[in-house]
N, C-alpha and C positions, 0 to 999 in steps of 0.2 A: 461592450463587451461586459459580462459579470465580474464581480472583485471576486479573488479566492483567498482562500485561508489554508495555510499547509501547518499543520501540526506534527512537533517531532517528541516523543516521549525519550527519555533519557534518564540513565541512571551510570554512574562512573565510566562515560562515555569518552573521556578526554582524549583517548587515543585516535577516535575517528569523527568525533562530530564537526572537527572543524571543516571537514570536506564536505558534509551534509550543508553546515549554513553557507559555506560558500556557494554551493549551488543555488542555493535561492537568491542570494545577496546578487547574483551575477544575471539574473533572469531579466530580458529583456520587457516583460511584463511589469507593469509598476503598481496597477490596481491590485495589491497583494498585500496581505498580512502572513506573518511570521509567528507562530506560537511555539515555544519550547517550554514543555511542561516536565520539570526534573523531580526525582523521585528522592531527593534529598542526598546527592552525590556527598561523596568524601575526598576525590580526586580534584582534577582542577576543571572539570565540566564546565561550572559555574562562571568561572573566572574567563573561560574561553568565549562564552554566551555574552558575557559583559563587555569583552572587550569589541564585540561586534555591533554592539549597540549604535552606536553613533553613525555606522554605515550604512544603517536601514532607515534612518530619516524617521525614527518614530514607529515605522511598522513591524519591529522586531518587538515583541512582548514575552515576557518570558516568568516565570516562578519556582522556585525548590523548595519541597516540603514533601513528607513522607505521602507513601500512598499505599495502595493496595495491590500495585502492580502495575503492567503498561496498560492494559484496558481501562483501569481506573485513571490513569493519568491521560490517555485519548480522550476520555469522556469529560473531565474537565476542561482539557483543550475544546472541544466540541461546544462546550457551554459558554466560553470565553470567546469563541468565535464571532467575527461580525461580516465574513464575505457571504457571497451569494452560494458560493460551491466551496467543500471542504475536501481537502486531499491529503493522505498520510504520508510522513516520509520519516523512515526507521533513522534512529542516529547513527547506524554505520551504513547507510544506503546515501546516493547523491543523485541528483536529478542528469538524464542523459545527457541534456544540450541547455544552451542559454536562452533558446528559445520556445522549449516544450511548452513552458505552462502558458502561453499566448495562445498556441496551437490547441490547448485542452480549452483554453476560455471562450476560444471561437467556436468550438462544438456545441457550447452551452447558449449560444444566441439562439439557437434552434429550440422554442419553449416549449418542444415535444420530447427534449431529451431530458430524462431524469438523472442518467449518471453515466460515465464515460469511463471505458478502459482500455488499455494497450499492450505492449510487450514490456519484458525487463529481461536485462541482461545480468546474469551471475559474474562475479568478477573474485578475484581473491589477491590479497597483498602479496607481492608489492606491485604487481603490473596490473593497476586497476583498468588499463587499456584493452586488456585481452579478454574475451568472451569465453568463460569455462563451459557455461551453458545458456541456452536462449531458450526464454519460455514464449512463446507466439502463442495468445489466444484467439485467434482468427476463427476457428473452428468451434470456438465455447458456444453450447447451448444450455439453459438452466437445468434441462432435464439430466445432463450430465452431472451434476452437484452429487446425485446419488451413488455415483462411481468415483467420489473423492477429485473428481475436477473441479477447477475454479478459477475466475478471471486473476491473474495475479495481484493479489491484495496492494502492493505498492503501487500499482497502477490505475486504481480505482479512486475516481472523483464523484463525488455525490452531491446534488443540492443541500444545503443546511435543512432547508425546510423539512427535508425527508427524515432526518435525524428527529428532528422534533416530533413530528407524526408518528414514525414506526420504532423509536427508540435507538439506544447508540449499542455501544458493545458491553456484552453479559461479562460481570466480572466474577462468576462463578465458573467460567473456563479459564484453564491455565495455558493453553497454547492456541486454541482453536475459535475463539471469541468473533475472529474477522471471518471466517468459515461461516459462521451461527449467522451473521449479519448478512452476509453474502444470501444465503439459501433465503434468509428472512425478507430481504428485498428484492431478490430476483424471480424467486419461486414463488414465495407467499403472495408477495403484495406485486407481482407482475412488472415491475419497474420498466419503463421503457429505455433501454440502454443503447449506445452507440460505441461500437468498437474501431478504434483507431489505430491503422496499421503504423505505429511509432513506437519506438524504443521511448518509454516515458523514463525509467529508473535504469540505475546500476546497482545492482546489489551483492553486497559482500556476502560470500559463502560463510555457514558455521554460527547459523541462527539457531534459536534455543530449539525450533522443531526438528532440526536435523543434526544435533549435537549426540545423541546417543540411540541405541536400540530402544531403551525406556522411553525418550522422548517420542521418538516415532509412533511406540505403542501408544502413550497417552494422546497422541495426536489422532491418530486414526479412531479410538475409541470416542474421543471428544467430536469426532465430524460423524460418527454414528448419532450419536448423540444429539447433535444438532439438525441432523436430517430428521431425526423422529420427533424432536419437539415441535417440528414445524409442519408434519403432517407428510413427510417423505420417506418413503421404505428404502432403506438401505440394510447392509450387514458387512461385517469385517470381509468376507471373502470378495466381495464386490468391489472393495478398494484396490485390490490388487493390482487390476487393469491401470490405475496412474501409475506404477511403477515400470509398465512396460512402455507408457508412453513417455517416462523420463529416458529411458533409453534410446529411444527413436531422437530425442531432444539432442542428448548427446552425441549420437552420431552425425547431427546433422550441424553441429556446432561450427567446424569449421568450414561448412558451406555459406554459413551465416555471418561467420567472423568479420567481414569486411563487406557485407551488404549494406546497401543504403537503405533504410527504412519509407515503405511506398505510403501512400494515402489512401490504400482501401478502406471504405468506410462500410460497415453491417449494422444494419439495424435491427432492434429486437422489441418483442413486446411480451 
């Protein structure tokens, strides 16, 4: 079974990062390293990370220094990573179960699998056990990227060698470098993916891409840029389809609130 590297970029995340750290430390998978790349926090973030070092038996590594934003921090983590597979865990998110990384690692036992993605559940403080929105990626196909659809980035795991071959996150994007990377990996280079019908991550609502109408505008402009830079045609009007889909997700949240995740596998190439 391949080794995993989980990377968290943080900045003044003291109010949330302990939940993320605990969700990694509690994983049943032990062939695992955890990298926290902090942007020079001025709150208690680094003190919280330091306090957890002993629990991780040397597998938690971290640094704190000024950077050029989240994507620069993630790129630093990718350069430091030694695992066969890389996954990203935002500082305000947490892994869905104590066994999820073992299930993801098992999928990479197949040498024909380049990357894996699954589902995420959006939650909101203080009730982190209640699903506010359920994002299921079962029907995603790479051609859908032109319409603004993407696999949920927090559920995306890829072999480390792919970042070395095809590049990491572009730092000239403010919000959508993850989208650009998925266009590059899944559309341009046609990486072979496997979808797992499992919730990998619980994601707190309120991220930078949804904080305001201005953020939404920047997000969509960058999605158009990401597609066009990679030879995929799109335009702003085409991206409105994804908002209809989000309404559908909200309508189906109650149905999926207590549903057990299945084991459906969909391959792509």
